[in-house]
C-alpha positions as CSV (number, residue, x, y, z in Angstrom):
1,X,75.8,81.7,13.4
2,X,79.0,81.1,15.2
3,X,81.7,78.9,13.8
4,X,81.1,76.2,16.4
5,X,77.4,76.1,15.5
6,X,78.2,75.8,11.8
7,X,80.7,72.9,12.6
8,X,78.1,71.1,14.7
9,X,75.4,71.5,12.1
10,X,77.8,70.3,9.4
11,X,78.7,67.2,11.4
12,X,75.1,66.3,12.1
13,X,74.1,66.9,8.5
14,X,77.0,64.7,7.3
15,X,76.1,62.0,9.7
16,X,72.4,62.0,8.5
17,X,73.5,61.9,4.9
18,X,75.9,59.0,5.6
19,X,73.2,57.1,7.4
20,X,70.8,57.6,4.6
21,X,73.3,56.5,2.0
22,X,74.3,53.5,4.1
23,X,70.7,52.4,4.4
24,X,70.1,52.8,0.6
25,X,73.2,50.8,-0.3
26,X,73.0,48.2,2.4
27,X,73.2,44.6,1.2
28,X,70.3,43.5,3.6
29,X,66.6,43.6,2.9
30,X,64.7,46.6,4.2
31,X,62.7,44.5,6.6
32,X,65.9,43.1,8.2
33,X,67.4,46.6,8.5
34,X,64.2,47.9,10.2
35,X,64.2,45.0,12.6
36,X,67.9,45.7,13.5
37,X,67.1,49.4,14.0
38,X,64.2,48.5,16.2
39,X,66.3,46.0,18.3
40,X,69.1,48.5,18.7
41,X,66.7,51.3,19.7
42,X,65.2,49.0,22.3
43,X,68.7,48.2,23.7
44,X,69.6,51.9,23.8
45,X,66.3,52.7,25.6
46,X,67.0,50.0,28.2
47,X,70.6,51.3,28.7
48,X,69.4,54.9,29.0
49,X,66.7,53.9,31.5
50,X,69.3,52.0,33.5
51,X,71.7,54.9,33.5
52,X,68.9,57.3,34.5
53,X,68.0,55.1,37.5
54,X,71.6,54.8,38.5
55,X,72.1,58.5,38.3
56,X,68.8,59.1,40.2
57,X,69.8,56.8,43.0
58,X,73.3,58.3,43.2
59,X,71.8,61.8,43.4
60,X,69.4,60.7,46.1
61,X,72.2,59.1,48.1
62,X,74.4,62.2,47.8
63,X,71.5,64.4,48.8
64,X,70.7,62.3,51.9
65,X,74.4,62.2,52.7
66,X,74.6,66.0,52.6
67,X,71.3,66.4,54.4
68,X,72.6,64.1,57.2
69,X,75.7,66.2,57.7
70,X,73.7,69.4,58.3
């Protein structure tokens, strides 16, 4: 393994452990935490879908622009 790979794996592992500890020590009930995670995942999915559509339309626009110049 290269040093960069080790650093990345270490950071991912530390983030996972931090998230797990945070969930275990959270002052909220488990059902509330699960609801918040579900809501945030839905928001991220919507944002990712919107970004994908924007990127797709920008790529199509660029392709048609290049195609029109030929």
